[in-house]
N, C-alpha and C positions, 0 to 999 in steps of 0.2 A: 365357203361351201361346207355343208354338213354331211354326215355319214348317211342319213336317211335318204337325202336326195341323190348322193353319189352312188349308193347301192342300186338305185333304180336306173340311173342314167348311164352308168359305166358298165355296160354289158360286156360279154366276152369279146365280141367283135370290136367294140369301142376300145377296150383295153389293148387289144392286139394292135390297133392303129396307133394308140398312144406309145406303145413300145417301139413301133416302127419309126415314129417321128420324134422319139426322145423325150416325151412328156410323162411317161408312165410313173417314174419315180416321184415326180413332183406331186402327182395326184394320189399316190399310194396311201399317204397318211389319212386321206379322207375316207378310206375304206377300212382302216385299222379298227379292230373290235374295241380298242380303248378310246377311240374318238367318240365324243357324245353324238347321239343320234340327231339332236336338235330338230325334231320334227314338229315342235309346238310353236305356233305363232305367238310372237311377243307384242309388246306395245308398238314398236316401230312398224311391224308388218300390219297390225290392225289399223293404225293411223294412215298408213300408205294406201291400203285397200279402200278404206272408207272415203278417201279423198278422190278416188278415181271415178270418172264418168263413163268408163267403158273398159273392156278387156278382150283379149283374144282367147278363144276356147277351142281345143282340139279333142275330137273323139275318134273312135276307130269303128269302121264298118265291119259287117260280117264277112266281107271279102278281103279284109285286111287293109283297105284304103283309109288313110287319115282324112278327116274332114275338119277344116279350120273355119271358124265363124267369129265375127266380131259381135259382141253384145254391148249395147250402150244403154244409158239411163242417167238419171240425176245422180250427182255425187252421193255416195252412201247407199246406192241401190243393192250393192253386194254387202250383205250383213256378216260381220264376224261374230258368229254365235258364241263360240268359245275358242280356246287356243288351238283346237284341231278341227273346227267345223266352220264352213262358209255356207251361205244360203242366199238365193235370190229368187224373185218371182219371174217366171217365164211368161211373157205376154204373147197374145195372139199375133201371128205374123202371116207369112205366105202359105202356111199349111203344107210345107214340104216335109216337116218333121224329121229332118236328117239327123240332127244331134240327138233328139229324143229317141229316135229309132235305133241309132247306134248304141245309146246307153242301155236300151232294153236287152241287148245281147252282150255288151261288154261295158262294165261300169267304170273303166279307167278313163281318166280325163286329165288334160294338161291345160293350165291357165297361164297367160302372160299378162301382167299388169304393167302398163307403161306410163312413165312420167317423162314426156318428151322435153318439156322446158328445162328440167333439171337432169336430163339424161340418166334416168334410173329405171331399172327393170326388175320386177319380182316374178320369178318363175315358180309354179306350184304343180306338183303331181298329186292326184287324189283319186278317190272312188266316189262316184256320184249315184244318188238315188233320186227317182222322180216321184213326186207326190202330186196327183191330180187334184184339181180344185173340187171335183165331185166327191172325192174320197175324204179330203180333209180341208174344207174351205177355211177353217180358222188359221191354219198354218200359212196357206197361200195368201190370205188377206193380211196377215201380220207382216208379210214381206213386201206388200204393195207400197210404193212410195206415194204419200199423200199428194194429191194434186196432179199426178201423172195420168194423162188421159189415154189409158190403154186398158185392155181387159186381161187380167192375169188368168192363165189357164192351168198353171201348175207351179210347183216349187221345185227347184233343183237344190238338193242338199249334198254338200261335198265334204267328205272326210279327208283331211289333209294327210298325205303319206310322206311328203317331203317338200322342201322349198329351198330356193337359192336366190341370192341377190347377184345379178349379173354384171359383168364388166361394162362400163359406159362408153368404151372406146369408139364403137361404131354406131352409137345411137344418135340419129340426127336431132338437132334442137328445133322443135316446132312448138307453135302456140295455137290453141283454139281461140275462138272469138272472145270468150270471157277472159282467158288468160292474156290475150293481146290487149284488151281494155285495161286490165290491171297494169300491164307493162307500160302503156303509153299514158296512163293517168297523170304522172308527174309532168310529162311533156305538155299535155292539155292544160294543166294548171298553170305552168309557166307561160304558155302562150296567152292564156287569158290575162295574166298579170301584165304582160308586155302590151297587149292590146289596150288595156286600161291606161297604162302609162302613156302610150302613144296618143290616145284620145285626149288625155289631159294636156300633153305638150301641144297638140294641134289647137286646142282651145286657148291655151296661153299665148301661142303665136298669133292667133287671130285677134286676140284682145290687144296685143302689142302693135299690130298693124292697123288697128282701127284709128281713123282720123280724130 
């Protein structure tokens, strides 16, 4: 855990509960001024984000309610522009505009990138800006995934304020359809070999039984 993320996450009320339950000293070092901020995405984070086909996104309404949304797309639809910037094309949906409406009043955003097969999770705090396609079509189109049949209406640009890799202890192990295909490919290959061997044995036995 880095200082940049801890400074945002460990509010006074959070720290009070940490003291109450005996974990405050263990986390104190992450808030120390001499601890590196570590708020820049490195190669491991960029590779992890680029491999994801979806993420969870939280914004805050003007009445203080959080709104959580799942955003999906082809792997790589979230672009790591640089070490402190993420961006993705926002496609036309049900036209409720909850996330975009929230961001128009409060630019704070939280992202969860999940890797269920390997039980890994990357959490990111950031500040988001919205770029409409009418205002800057070049930026929006540059984030559009080729071949994806949807209409991009805007771009979401996120300036990273902090990130943290989370403990895998309670992350369930799940596979999507493409990940499942990769996992069972060796089994399919072995099954094909056995079927070929079985067919050859049946043919050999039939020849031996011939009068």
